[in-house]
Every structure is written in structure tokens, then in C-alpha cells.
C-alpha positions in Angstrom: 0.0 0.0 0.0 1.4 3.4 -1.0 1.7 6.4 1.4 -1.4 8.3 0.0 -3.5 5.1 0.4 -2.3 4.7 3.9 -3.2 8.3 4.7 -6.6 7.9 3.0 -7.4 4.8 5.2 -6.3 6.5 8.4 -8.4 9.6 7.7 -11.4 7.5 6.8 -11.0 5.4 9.9 -10.8 8.6 12.0 -14.0 9.8 10.3 -15.8 6.6 11.2 -14.7 6.8 14.8 -15.8 10.4 15.1 -19.2 9.5 13.5 -19.6 6.7 16.0 -18.7 9.0 18.9 -21.2 11.6 17.7 -23.8 8.9 17.4 -23.3 7.9 21.1 -23.6 11.5 22.2 -26.7 11.9 20.0 -28.3 8.9 21.7 -27.6 10.6 25.1 -29.3 13.8 23.9 -32.3 11.9 22.7 -32.6 10.0 26.0 -32.1 13.1 28.3 -34.0 15.7 26.3 -34.9 17.9 28.2 -37.5 19.3 25.8 -39.3 17.9 22.7 -37.5 20.4 20.5 -34.1 19.1 21.7 -35.2 15.6 20.8 -36.4 16.7 17.4 -33.1 18.4 16.6 -31.3 15.3 17.7 -33.3 13.2 15.3 -32.4 15.5 12.5 -28.8 15.2 13.4 -29.3 11.4 13.5 -30.3 11.6 9.8 -27.2 13.6 9.1 -25.0 11.1 10.9 -26.5 8.2 8.9 -25.8 10.1 5.7 -22.2 10.7 6.9 -21.8 7.1 7.7 -23.0 6.0 4.3 -20.6 8.5 2.7 -17.7 7.1 4.7 -18.7 3.5 3.7 -18.9 4.7 0.1 -15.5 6.2 0.3 -14.0 3.1 1.9 -15.5 0.9 -0.9 -14.9 3.6 -3.6 -18.4 2.8 -4.8 -21.0 5.5 -5.7 -23.9 3.0 -5.0 -25.0 4.8 -1.8 -25.2 8.4 -3.3 -28.9 8.1 -4.3 -29.7 6.6 -0.9 -28.0 9.5 0.8 -30.0 12.0 -1.3 -33.3 10.3 -0.3 -32.3 10.3 3.3 -31.4 14.0 3.2 -34.8 14.8 1.7 -36.6 12.7 4.3 -34.6 14.3 7.1 -35.5 17.8 5.8 -39.2 17.1 5.5 -39.3 15.4 8.9 -37.7 18.4 10.5 -40.1 20.8 8.8 -43.0 18.6 9.9 -41.8 18.4 13.5 -41.2 22.2 13.6 -44.8 22.8 12.4 -46.2 20.5 14.9 -44.3 22.1 17.8 -45.3 25.6 16.5 -49.0 24.7 16.6 -48.7 23.0 20.0 -46.8 25.9 21.6 -49.1 28.6 20.3 -50.0 31.1 23.1 -53.5 30.6 24.5 -56.3 33.1 23.8 -55.6 33.7 20.2 -57.8 32.0 17.5 -56.2 29.8 15.0 -54.8 31.8 12.1 -55.0 35.3 13.8 -51.7 37.0 14.2 -50.7 39.7 16.6 -50.7 43.2 15.1 -47.5 45.1 14.7 -46.6 47.2 17.7 -48.5 44.9 20.1 -51.9 46.5 19.6 -55.0 44.4 20.1 -58.3 44.8 18.4 -61.0 46.8 20.1 
């Protein structure tokens, strides 16, 4: 094995180790919370870590087979994050304001 190939393997191994460490920390964040929004963000990061892991596997094998799968996972992660954000926004709406009515600029209320 030549020197560039050795450096390539060492860097890819380091990347996989860092992805695994980030996954362990991510599971701790999902477990501990403390809020639903923290868990939602952690699940979004989980999708990013899966994509990074597939990218590292693809780089190890020097095979572009996983690129479409990574693209689909990125799309699903994005749409999942938007859906969770909309759910949390509706759930955390302040009481006393009808659905769809917004506060007026300057804090004025209707009379």
C-alpha cells in the first residue's frame, strides 16, 4: 500500500470513529431531552450522521452506489424536520388567540 492510500485509510477510519462517537452523544441527547425540541433536533442530526456514515462507507469501498440513498435520506430528514417544527409551533401557540389570527405590529390588540 502506498503512502497516499495509507493516509486515506487512516483519515477514513478517524472519520468513522468520530461519527460513532457523535452517534453515542446523540443517543444521550435523545434520551435526556430535556424538551421535545431538543429531541427533534437530535433526530435531525441522526439523519445527518446516517448520511455521513453512508458517505464514509462509500469512500471506503470507492463505490457510488450509496449516493442516491444519501440523497433520499437528506430529503426525508429535511421534510421530517419541517413537519416536527410545524407540529411544535402549533402545539406551543399562546392561548387566547384564535387559529390563524396573528398579533398586530406594535403589540396593539383589536378593540
